[in-house]
MDAnalysis code that builds the backbone (N, CA, C; Angstrom):
import MDAnalysis as mda
import numpy as np

u = mda.Universe.empty(543, n_residues=181, atom_resindex=np.repeat(np.arange(181), 3), trajectory=True)
u.add_TopologyAttr("name", ["N", "CA", "C"] * 181)
u.add_TopologyAttr("resid", np.arange(1, 182))
u.add_TopologyAttr("resname", ["MET", "LEU", "TYR", "ASP", "LEU", "ARG", "ARG", "ALA", "ALA", "LEU", "PRO", "ILE", "LYS", "TRP", "LEU", "VAL", "THR", "CYS", "LEU", "LEU", "ALA", "THR", "LEU", "GLY", "LEU", "SER", "TYR", "LEU", "PHE", "GLY", "ALA", "LEU", "MET", "VAL", "SER", "LEU", "TYR", "ALA", "GLY", "PHE", "THR", "PRO", "GLN", "ARG", "VAL", "ALA", "ALA", "THR", "TYR", "ALA", "GLY", "PRO", "GLU", "MET", "SER", "MET", "ARG", "MET", "PRO", "PRO", "GLU", "THR", "THR", "MET", "VAL", "VAL", "GLU", "HIS", "PRO", "ILE", "THR", "ARG", "ALA", "ASP", "PHE", "ALA", "GLN", "PRO", "GLU", "VAL", "HIS", "ALA", "VAL", "ASP", "THR", "SER", "LEU", "LEU", "ILE", "GLN", "ASP", "THR", "HIS", "VAL", "HIS", "VAL", "PRO", "MET", "TYR", "GLY", "ILE", "ILE", "ALA", "ALA", "ALA", "LEU", "SER", "VAL", "VAL", "VAL", "VAL", "GLY", "LEU", "PRO", "LEU", "ARG", "ARG", "GLY", "TRP", "ALA", "LEU", "GLY", "LEU", "ILE", "THR", "LEU", "LEU", "PHE", "ALA", "ALA", "PRO", "TRP", "LEU", "ASP", "PHE", "ALA", "GLY", "MET", "TRP", "LEU", "THR", "LYS", "PHE", "ALA", "SER", "ALA", "ARG", "PHE", "ALA", "ILE", "LEU", "THR", "LEU", "ILE", "GLY", "GLY", "TRP", "ALA", "MET", "ALA", "ALA", "GLY", "TYR", "VAL", "VAL", "VAL", "ALA", "VAL", "LEU", "ALA", "VAL", "ARG", "HIS", "MET", "TRP", "LEU", "SER", "PRO", "GLU", "ARG", "ASN"])
u.atoms.positions = np.array([
    [0.849, -1.167, 0.000],
    [0.000, 0.000, 0.000],
    [0.896, 1.231, 0.000],
    [0.608, 2.156, -0.902],
    [1.395, 3.376, -1.038],
    [1.411, 4.165, 0.276],
    [0.273, 4.354, 0.850],
    [0.177, 4.970, 2.173],
    [-1.102, 4.480, 2.825],
    [-1.163, 4.580, 4.137],
    [-2.301, 4.071, 4.891],
    [-2.851, 5.212, 5.743],
    [-4.079, 5.589, 5.485],
    [-4.679, 6.691, 6.240],
    [-4.816, 6.369, 7.725],
    [-4.914, 5.102, 8.056],
    [-5.024, 4.740, 9.474],
    [-3.763, 5.152, 10.229],
    [-2.595, 5.005, 9.569],
    [-1.319, 5.331, 10.218],
    [-0.811, 6.728, 9.865],
    [-1.621, 7.492, 9.174],
    [-1.194, 8.839, 8.773],
    [-1.086, 9.742, 9.995],
    [-0.286, 10.772, 9.860],
    [-0.143, 11.755, 10.936],
    [-1.483, 12.447, 11.170],
    [-1.695, 12.888, 12.380],
    [-2.942, 13.536, 12.758],
    [-3.316, 14.691, 11.813],
    [-2.375, 15.564, 11.413],
    [-2.758, 16.641, 10.486],
    [-3.293, 16.113, 9.146],
    [-2.771, 14.981, 8.663],
    [-3.271, 14.398, 7.406],
    [-4.686, 13.871, 7.606],
    [-4.914, 13.179, 8.713],
    [-6.268, 12.680, 8.998],
    [-7.252, 13.838, 9.117],
    [-6.831, 14.900, 9.779],
    [-7.705, 16.061, 9.947],
    [-7.976, 16.720, 8.596],
    [-6.943, 16.836, 7.754],
    [-7.111, 17.396, 6.418],
    [-8.144, 16.598, 5.628],
    [-8.013, 15.275, 5.631],
    [-8.948, 14.421, 4.894],
    [-10.351, 14.551, 5.473],
    [-10.474, 14.603, 6.774],
    [-11.784, 14.750, 7.410],
    [-12.428, 16.083, 7.029],
    [-11.657, 17.155, 7.071],
    [-12.188, 18.476, 6.688],
    [-12.568, 18.506, 5.211],
    [-11.755, 17.890, 4.361],
    [-12.083, 17.803, 2.935],
    [-13.403, 17.066, 2.743],
    [-13.550, 15.926, 3.388],
    [-14.784, 15.139, 3.245],
    [-15.988, 15.902, 3.774],
    [-15.827, 16.610, 4.886],
    [-16.936, 17.400, 5.435],
    [-17.327, 18.529, 4.481],
    [-16.336, 19.196, 3.914],
    [-16.606, 20.287, 2.979],
    [-17.295, 19.774, 1.716],
    [-16.793, 18.671, 1.170],
    [-17.429, 18.098, -0.018],
    [-18.841, 17.608, 0.299],
    [-19.018, 17.037, 1.477],
    [-20.353, 16.593, 1.874],
    [-21.328, 17.750, 1.937],
    [-20.905, 18.868, 2.510],
    [-21.757, 20.057, 2.573],
    [-22.083, 20.557, 1.172],
    [-21.079, 20.563, 0.296],
    [-21.336, 21.039, -1.074],
    [-22.285, 20.099, -1.814],
    [-22.177, 18.783, -1.574],
    [-23.096, 17.832, -2.200],
    [-24.523, 18.029, -1.675],
    [-24.672, 18.338, -0.382],
    [-26.016, 18.598, 0.152],
    [-26.642, 19.820, -0.511],
    [-25.872, 20.898, -0.641],
    [-26.401, 22.085, -1.293],
    [-26.595, 21.848, -2.798],
    [-25.746, 21.018, -3.386],
    [-25.954, 20.654, -4.790],
    [-27.264, 19.907, -4.986],
    [-27.563, 18.988, -4.075],
    [-28.824, 18.256, -4.158],
    [-30.008, 19.199, -3.969],
    [-29.871, 20.161, -3.052],
    [-30.931, 21.146, -2.856],
    [-31.139, 21.970, -4.119],
    [-30.041, 22.386, -4.756],
    [-30.148, 23.157, -5.985],
    [-30.821, 22.336, -7.086],
    [-30.432, 21.066, -7.215],
    [-31.050, 20.205, -8.224],
    [-32.542, 20.080, -7.952],
    [-32.919, 19.927, -6.684],
    [-34.343, 19.787, -6.371],
    [-35.111, 21.050, -6.721],
    [-34.474, 22.213, -6.579],
    [-35.145, 23.477, -6.898],
    [-35.272, 23.723, -8.396],
    [-34.256, 23.337, -9.173],
    [-34.225, 23.710, -10.581],
    [-34.527, 22.592, -11.565],
    [-34.102, 21.377, -11.295],
    [-34.287, 20.304, -12.273],
    [-35.121, 19.152, -11.722],
    [-35.118, 18.955, -10.443],
    [-35.896, 17.867, -9.861],
    [-35.182, 16.532, -9.954],
    [-35.835, 15.517, -9.390],
    [-35.244, 14.194, -9.306],
    [-36.024, 13.148, -10.094],
    [-36.780, 13.589, -11.081],
    [-37.498, 12.640, -11.935],
    [-37.049, 12.844, -13.373],
    [-37.087, 11.781, -14.174],
    [-36.717, 11.940, -15.587],
    [-37.557, 13.002, -16.296],
    [-38.818, 13.112, -15.935],
    [-39.694, 14.092, -16.584],
    [-39.260, 15.523, -16.295],
    [-38.916, 15.803, -15.035],
    [-38.478, 17.160, -14.684],
    [-37.121, 17.481, -15.297],
    [-36.202, 16.495, -15.290],
    [-34.890, 16.716, -15.905],
    [-35.049, 16.955, -17.403],
    [-35.896, 16.166, -18.040],
    [-36.134, 16.345, -19.479],
    [-36.738, 17.720, -19.760],
    [-37.669, 18.162, -18.920],
    [-38.263, 19.490, -19.120],
    [-37.211, 20.581, -18.972],
    [-36.246, 20.369, -18.094],
    [-35.196, 21.361, -17.875],
    [-34.242, 21.455, -19.056],
    [-33.835, 20.299, -19.594],
    [-32.800, 20.308, -20.638],
    [-33.334, 20.184, -22.056],
    [-34.451, 19.491, -22.252],
    [-34.972, 19.323, -23.607],
    [-35.984, 20.395, -23.949],
    [-36.312, 21.232, -22.989],
    [-37.318, 22.269, -23.199],
    [-36.851, 23.336, -24.163],
    [-37.686, 24.335, -24.333],
    [-37.351, 25.408, -25.280],
    [-36.157, 26.227, -24.798],
    [-35.522, 26.869, -25.732],
    [-34.405, 27.750, -25.400],
    [-34.935, 28.941, -24.600],
    [-34.134, 29.428, -23.684],
    [-34.523, 30.603, -22.908],
    [-34.446, 31.830, -23.796],
    [-35.289, 32.782, -23.491],
    [-35.173, 34.053, -24.202],
    [-34.845, 35.115, -23.163],
    [-33.649, 35.594, -23.212],
    [-33.188, 36.584, -22.247],
    [-33.192, 37.961, -22.918],
    [-34.362, 38.549, -22.990],
    [-34.463, 39.853, -23.629],
    [-33.995, 40.954, -22.694],
    [-33.503, 41.994, -23.260],
    [-33.105, 43.161, -22.475],
    [-34.374, 43.892, -22.048],
    [-34.347, 44.533, -20.883],
    [-35.535, 45.256, -20.444],
    [-35.816, 46.441, -21.368],
    [-37.082, 46.788, -21.498],
    [-37.415, 47.920, -22.374],
    [-36.924, 49.238, -21.780],
    [-36.878, 50.257, -22.616],
    [-36.428, 51.578, -22.172],
    [-37.409, 52.177, -21.167],
    [-38.664, 51.814, -21.285],
    [-39.662, 52.308, -20.350],
    [-40.318, 51.114, -19.676],
    [-40.963, 51.360, -18.560],
    [-41.623, 50.295, -17.825],
    [-42.903, 49.901, -18.541],
    [-43.118, 48.612, -18.633],
    [-44.312, 48.109, -19.297],
    [-44.988, 47.143, -18.328],
    [-46.284, 47.253, -18.190],
    [-47.047, 46.384, -17.314],
    [-47.946, 45.510, -18.165],
    [-47.884, 44.209, -17.923],
    [-48.728, 43.265, -18.641],
    [-49.540, 42.517, -17.606],
    [-50.829, 42.465, -17.782],
    [-51.698, 41.750, -16.861],
    [-52.358, 40.594, -17.588],
    [-52.462, 39.473, -16.911],
    [-53.221, 38.352, -17.443],
    [-53.778, 37.569, -16.262],
    [-54.931, 36.956, -16.451],
    [-55.569, 36.258, -15.332],
    [-54.786, 34.997, -14.939],
    [-54.760, 34.746, -13.624],
    [-54.097, 33.563, -13.089],
    [-55.091, 32.848, -12.169],
    [-55.143, 31.548, -12.291],
    [-56.021, 30.760, -11.432],
    [-55.199, 30.129, -10.311],
    [-55.892, 29.587, -9.306],
    [-55.186, 28.890, -8.227],
    [-54.406, 27.696, -8.769],
    [-54.942, 27.034, -9.765],
    [-54.270, 25.870, -10.356],
    [-52.932, 26.267, -10.973],
    [-52.847, 27.505, -11.472],
    [-51.582, 27.968, -12.052],
    [-50.468, 28.003, -11.004],
    [-50.825, 28.318, -9.767],
    [-49.827, 28.372, -8.696],
    [-49.336, 26.983, -8.299],
    [-50.150, 25.979, -8.525],
    [-49.785, 24.609, -8.145],
    [-48.813, 23.966, -9.128],
    [-48.689, 24.535, -10.315],
    [-47.794, 23.966, -11.323],
    [-46.346, 24.259, -10.960],
    [-45.472, 23.229, -11.050],
    [-44.060, 23.497, -10.755],
    [-43.451, 24.386, -11.834],
    [-42.602, 25.287, -11.385],
    [-41.914, 26.162, -12.331],
    [-40.832, 25.364, -13.049],
    [-40.785, 25.490, -14.357],
    [-39.780, 24.772, -15.128],
    [-38.611, 25.712, -15.392],
    [-37.454, 25.285, -14.982],
    [-36.224, 26.049, -15.209],
    [-35.598, 25.498, -16.487],
    [-35.643, 26.259, -17.566],
    [-35.106, 25.796, -18.845],
    [-33.623, 26.152, -18.952],
    [-32.830, 25.174, -19.356],
    [-31.405, 25.387, -19.576],
    [-31.167, 25.406, -21.082],
    [-30.732, 26.538, -21.579],
    [-30.457, 26.637, -23.017],
    [-29.029, 26.180, -23.309],
    [-28.686, 26.151, -24.578],
    [-27.372, 25.659, -24.995],
    [-26.244, 26.488, -24.395],
    [-26.394, 27.804, -24.365],
    [-25.340, 28.658, -23.813],
    [-25.104, 28.365, -22.334],
    [-26.179, 28.199, -21.578],
    [-26.027, 27.902, -20.156],
    [-25.448, 26.497, -19.950],
    [-25.839, 25.555, -20.806],
    [-25.293, 24.198, -20.700],
    [-23.795, 24.200, -20.993],
    [-23.373, 24.986, -21.969],
    [-21.940, 25.123, -22.262],
    [-21.227, 25.715, -21.050],
    [-21.793, 26.762, -20.474],
    [-21.185, 27.407, -19.306],
    [-21.124, 26.435, -18.128],
    [-22.217, 25.727, -17.861],
    [-22.226, 24.774, -16.748],
    [-21.205, 23.661, -16.960],
    [-21.108, 23.172, -18.187],
    [-20.154, 22.106, -18.484],
    [-18.727, 22.614, -18.295],
    [-18.475, 23.817, -18.787],
    [-17.144, 24.413, -18.683],
    [-16.706, 24.551, -17.226],
    [-17.628, 24.897, -16.351],
    [-17.293, 25.118, -14.943],
    [-17.329, 23.815, -14.143],
    [-18.372, 23.018, -14.323],
    [-18.571, 21.856, -13.460],
    [-17.675, 20.670, -13.792],
    [-17.471, 20.374, -15.044],
    [-16.706, 19.170, -15.387],
    [-15.272, 19.223, -14.837],
    [-14.534, 20.330, -14.999],
    [-13.197, 20.350, -14.382],
    [-13.257, 20.245, -12.857],
    [-14.237, 20.895, -12.245],
    [-14.354, 20.816, -10.788],
    [-14.689, 19.396, -10.348],
    [-15.571, 18.725, -11.075],
    [-15.886, 17.331, -10.744],
    [-14.645, 16.455, -10.897],
    [-13.808, 16.774, -11.877],
    [-12.557, 16.030, -12.040],
    [-11.621, 16.224, -10.862],
    [-11.541, 17.454, -10.367],
    [-10.688, 17.739, -9.207],
    [-11.248, 17.043, -7.964],
    [-12.565, 17.084, -7.810],
    [-13.198, 16.405, -6.672],
    [-12.965, 14.897, -6.763],
    [-13.143, 14.335, -7.962],
    [-12.910, 12.895, -8.140],
    [-11.460, 12.537, -7.847],
    [-10.522, 13.398, -8.263],
    [-9.103, 13.144, -7.993],
    [-8.823, 13.199, -6.490],
    [-9.379, 14.188, -5.808],
    [-9.156, 14.301, -4.363],
    [-9.733, 13.089, -3.632],
    [-10.945, 12.688, -4.001],
    [-11.534, 11.505, -3.377],
    [-10.760, 10.243, -3.732],
    [-10.209, 10.195, -4.930],
    [-9.411, 9.035, -5.344],
    [-8.125, 8.922, -4.539],
    [-7.528, 10.058, -4.194],
    [-6.341, 10.031, -3.340],
    [-6.708, 9.454, -1.972],
    [-7.901, 9.764, -1.495],
    [-8.371, 9.175, -0.237],
    [-8.538, 7.667, -0.417],
    [-9.126, 7.241, -1.545],
    [-9.326, 5.810, -1.819],
    [-7.998, 5.064, -1.792],
    [-6.960, 5.671, -2.353],
    [-5.649, 5.022, -2.398],
    [-5.108, 4.763, -0.989],
    [-5.517, 5.566, -0.015],
    [-5.068, 5.383, 1.360],
    [-5.916, 4.420, 2.174],
    [-6.875, 3.774, 1.520],
    [-7.739, 2.818, 2.222],
    [-7.311, 1.387, 1.911],
    [-7.526, 0.476, 2.840],
    [-7.118, -0.917, 2.608],
    [-8.156, -1.673, 1.767],
    [-8.247, -1.319, 0.503],
    [-9.199, -1.965, -0.397],
    [-8.455, -2.881, -1.357],
    [-9.107, -3.943, -1.767],
    [-8.527, -4.777, -2.830],
    [-8.383, -3.926, -4.078],
    [-7.416, -4.275, -4.900],
    [-7.119, -3.490, -6.101],
    [-8.371, -3.294, -6.964],
    [-9.120, -4.346, -7.182],
    [-10.325, -4.251, -8.018],
    [-11.358, -3.294, -7.448],
    [-11.558, -3.349, -6.114],
    [-12.512, -2.442, -5.479],
    [-12.030, -1.003, -5.567],
    [-10.741, -0.787, -5.334],
    [-10.186, 0.568, -5.415],
    [-10.316, 1.115, -6.833],
    [-9.964, 0.302, -7.826],
    [-10.083, 0.755, -9.224],
    [-11.540, 1.011, -9.597],
    [-12.434, 0.160, -9.126],
    [-13.855, 0.354, -9.406],
    [-14.390, 1.632, -8.787],
    [-13.998, 1.896, -7.550],
    [-14.460, 3.099, -6.870],
    [-13.886, 4.355, -7.532],
    [-12.626, 4.321, -7.895],
    [-12.017, 5.459, -8.596],
    [-12.710, 5.681, -9.942],
    [-12.995, 4.596, -10.652],
    [-13.704, 4.711, -11.936],
    [-15.082, 5.328, -11.731],
    [-15.792, 4.886, -10.697],
    [-17.111, 5.455, -10.397],
    [-17.013, 6.954, -10.127],
    [-16.003, 7.367, -9.353],
    [-15.857, 8.780, -9.007],
    [-15.671, 9.660, -10.247],
    [-15.000, 9.132, -11.265],
    [-14.814, 9.908, -12.497],
    [-15.956, 9.707, -13.492],
    [-16.494, 8.495, -13.584],
    [-17.527, 8.204, -14.583],
    [-18.873, 8.833, -14.238],
    [-19.183, 8.965, -12.958],
    [-20.486, 9.501, -12.553],
    [-20.743, 10.908, -13.111],
    [-19.811, 11.861, -12.969],
    [-20.088, 13.175, -13.559],
    [-20.124, 13.138, -15.083],
    [-19.367, 12.222, -15.695],
    [-19.449, 12.091, -17.151],
    [-20.862, 11.673, -17.550],
    [-21.429, 10.711, -16.822],
    [-22.808, 10.288, -17.094],
    [-23.779, 11.447, -16.884],
    [-23.569, 12.189, -15.807],
    [-24.427, 13.320, -15.484],
    [-24.477, 14.304, -16.656],
    [-23.320, 14.729, -17.119],
    [-23.294, 15.716, -18.194],
    [-23.613, 15.119, -19.555],
    [-23.241, 13.873, -19.789],
    [-23.644, 13.221, -21.045],
    [-25.167, 13.178, -21.128],
    [-25.798, 12.881, -19.991],
    [-27.256, 12.861, -19.960],
    [-27.849, 14.218, -20.292],
    [-27.268, 15.279, -19.770],
    [-27.776, 16.626, -20.066],
    [-27.666, 16.946, -21.548],
    [-26.491, 16.691, -22.130],
    [-26.270, 16.996, -23.541],
    [-27.132, 16.116, -24.444],
    [-27.205, 14.830, -24.121],
    [-28.025, 13.938, -24.952],
    [-29.509, 14.255, -24.815],
    [-29.946, 14.666, -23.638],
    [-31.341, 15.073, -23.464],
    [-31.635, 16.303, -24.303],
    [-30.708, 17.237, -24.321],
    [-30.916, 18.471, -25.080],
    [-30.936, 18.212, -26.583],
    [-30.025, 17.351, -27.088],
    [-29.857, 17.242, -28.533],
    [-30.271, 15.912, -29.158],
    [-30.552, 14.894, -28.351],
    [-30.915, 13.593, -28.940],
    [-32.334, 13.184, -28.563],
    [-32.582, 12.978, -27.267],
    [-33.900, 12.509, -26.845],
    [-34.080, 12.777, -25.350],
    [-35.310, 13.094, -24.974],
    [-35.633, 13.312, -23.562],
    [-35.430, 12.044, -22.744],
    [-35.371, 10.898, -23.390],
    [-35.157, 9.636, -22.680],
    [-33.801, 9.577, -21.978],
    [-32.839, 10.377, -22.441],
    [-31.506, 10.370, -21.842],
    [-31.463, 11.097, -20.504],
    [-32.564, 11.703, -20.083],
    [-32.607, 12.376, -18.782],
    [-32.263, 11.404, -17.661],
    [-32.581, 10.145, -17.843],
    [-32.279, 9.134, -16.825],
    [-30.773, 9.035, -16.572],
    [-29.961, 9.271, -17.606],
    [-28.499, 9.246, -17.420],
    [-28.042, 10.327, -16.450],
    [-28.674, 11.498, -16.540],
    [-28.336, 12.579, -15.625],
    [-28.654, 12.181, -14.190],
    [-29.799, 11.559, -13.997],
    [-30.170, 11.110, -12.654],
    [-29.231, 10.013, -12.158],
    [-28.912, 9.058, -13.019],
    [-27.991, 7.982, -12.628],
    [-26.627, 8.568, -12.267],
    [-26.136, 9.495, -13.088],
    [-24.842, 10.126, -12.809],
    [-24.853, 10.890, -11.499],
    [-25.896, 11.634, -11.234],
    [-25.988, 12.391, -9.990],
    [-26.044, 11.492, -8.770],
    [-26.876, 10.455, -8.831],
    [-26.957, 9.524, -7.703],
    [-25.652, 8.748, -7.542],
    [-24.986, 8.432, -8.653],
    [-23.702, 7.724, -8.570],
    [-22.631, 8.605, -7.935],
    [-22.652, 9.917, -8.244],
    [-21.705, 10.825, -7.585],
    [-21.940, 10.828, -6.079],
    [-23.206, 10.909, -5.683],
    [-23.533, 10.906, -4.255],
    [-23.116, 9.588, -3.605],
    [-23.400, 8.480, -4.274],
    [-23.048, 7.168, -3.713],
    [-21.535, 7.020, -3.580],
    [-20.785, 7.438, -4.591],
    [-19.326, 7.369, -4.536],
    [-18.779, 8.176, -3.378],
    [-19.308, 9.386, -3.209],
    [-18.861, 10.218, -2.091],
    [-19.161, 9.547, -0.755],
    [-20.391, 9.058, -0.582],
    [-20.781, 8.449, 0.698],
    [-19.904, 7.239, 1.011],
    [-19.648, 6.400, 0.007],
    [-18.811, 5.219, 0.234],
    [-17.413, 5.638, 0.672],
    [-16.818, 6.585, -0.035],
    [-15.460, 7.034, 0.327],
    [-15.465, 7.665, 1.713],
    [-16.432, 8.521, 1.996],
    [-16.470, 9.202, 3.286],
    [-16.638, 8.211, 4.435],
    [-17.566, 7.284, 4.292],
    [-17.801, 6.310, 5.364],
    [-16.563, 5.434, 5.575],
    [-15.994, 4.922, 4.487],
    [-14.811, 4.069, 4.619],
    [-13.636, 4.835, 5.228],
    [-13.439, 6.070, 4.788],
    [-12.298, 6.852, 5.276],
    [-12.454, 7.193, 6.759],
    [-13.621, 7.661, 7.161],
    [-13.821, 8.014, 8.570],
    [-13.676, 6.768, 9.440],
    [-14.274, 5.675, 8.992],
    [-14.159, 4.422, 9.751],
    [-12.697, 3.988, 9.868],
    [-11.981, 4.059, 8.740],
    [-10.588, 3.611, 8.713],
    [-9.679, 4.527, 9.535],
    [-9.862, 5.843, 9.412],
    [-8.966, 6.785, 10.086],
    [-9.254, 6.914, 11.579],
    [-10.517, 6.955, 11.944],
    [-10.872, 7.328, 13.309],
    [-11.451, 6.199, 14.152],
    [-12.011, 5.166, 13.527],
    [-12.725, 4.152, 14.301],
    [-12.055, 2.788, 14.315],
    [-10.968, 2.624, 13.570],
    [-10.234, 1.362, 13.546],
    [-8.970, 1.489, 14.375],
    [-8.591, 0.417, 15.055],
    [-7.339, 0.487, 15.823],
    [-6.143, 0.636, 14.892],
    [-5.195, 1.467, 15.302],
    [-3.999, 1.699, 14.487],
    [-3.086, 0.478, 14.584],
    [-2.566, 0.063, 13.426],
    [-1.650, -1.077, 13.386],
    [-0.223, -0.593, 13.166],
    [0.703, -1.324, 13.701],
    [2.121, -0.978, 13.496],
    [2.739, -1.867, 12.448],
])
């Protein structure tokens, strides 16, 4: 084993614990954001990415008031957040490199765990493949078929599962297992 987190110096264990806590908090807020804007069903994800392009018009030179009747049923309808091609490009540009850095950081933690080679390689592959599935699903939903929305959901849940597995194993290994010499 290249290094063992169980026998690592206290500052290294604390660093890994703080990293995992920070990533966990960001994943919780990420899930909250997804629930607000895209939802957790293939239908809502498809409506977000396969829907019409957004129209971001500039405000008029003067104030204009438009009135139209609204019923109570209109308030019960979920608001659809449409992601156009420009926003998808921007999100991909920002998120994919960050997901790669997160996957690399979590993979370094995996390397410090006493896992069989196959399990370690599988977990590292999951950490990198999950965001690829997430974004592939978004792009394919936008340009191929709304049926690909399921890939986005699978990728998102796989990212969460990969994080939870690494976090649980690392905390257990670093803090709850007896140190070996």
